[in-house]
N, C-alpha and C positions, 0 to 999 in steps of 0.2 A: 496550597498547591504542591503536589509531588512531581518529581521528574520520572519519566518512563522512557523505555526504549521499545520500539515496535519494528519487528521484521515482518515484511509482507511479501508473499509470493503471488504474483499476478499471472493469470493465464498467458501462455506463450503465443496463442493465436491472435493476439492483439499487436498492432504495430506500436512504435514508440509514442506516437501522438495519442493513441487511445489509452495507453498505459499512463501517460501524463494526466489524462482526465480522471482516471481512477485515483491517482495520487492526490489530485486537487480535491476530489470528493472526500477523501480521508481527512485532509486538512480542514475542509469545511465542517466536517462532523466535529472535529476537535474544537474549532472556534465556536460552533453553535452550542457546545457544552461549557463554554467559558474558559477554555484552555488555549494553549498556543503551541505551535510547532517551531522548535528552535533550529533544527537542521534536517535536511533530507539528502540521503546518499543513494543515488540510483546506481546499483551495483551491476546492472546489466543482466543479460540472459545467461542463466547457468543451468547445468544439468542437475536434476533432482537425484537424491539418494535412492529413491524408489518411485515408481509411477504413482501419480495422484490423479484420479479421474481420467485415466488413460493418457496423461501428459507425461513426457519424459524430461521436460525442462520448464523454466518459468522466469519471469522478470523479477529479480530480487530488489527490494527497496528497504533501506534502514532509515528510521526516523527517530529523532529525539523530541519529546514533547512534555509539556507541563499540563497537568489535569488535576482537578479536585478528586480525591479518592472516592467520594460519593458518586461521581459520574462515570467511574470506570466500567461498571456493569452495563450501563446504557451504551457506552462507546463500543464495548465488545459485542453487544447485541447488534449494533449498526454494522460493524465489520462483518459479522456472520451473515447478514442479509445481502451483502454485495456478492452477486454471482460471478463477478470477474476475479475474485480473490480465491486462490487455491488454499492457502494456509497463512496463518499469522502466528507470531510468537510475541506476546506482550509481557514485559517484565519491568519491575521497578529498577531504576538506574542504581548501579552499585556505587557506594561511597568509599572508594579506595583511598586510604590515607586520611580519612576524616575521623 
C-alpha cells in the first residue's frame, strides 16, 4: 500500500450536506478498492483561478489515503465518473526527510 494525497474541487451549487455525501462516496470508493482514508480536510468554498464549467468557485477537500498502486487507475476512473466533481489532483505523498 502506498500513501497518496487527493485534492478535490466539488461543484459550488451543492450545499455542505450534499458535498459531504460526495466526500463519503469518495471514501467508499477507496474502501471498496481495499484502501483507507486517514484524514479529510474540508477547506471550504474558495475562488477558482479560472472558470471551470462556468463555475467561479468550488468546495475544496484534501484527503490522505492509502491504496494499492494497482488500484489507482480504477480509483481515478471512478473519480472521473462523478459529475459533482469539477477537478481532482491525485499525487503520491512526498517522503520529506526519509
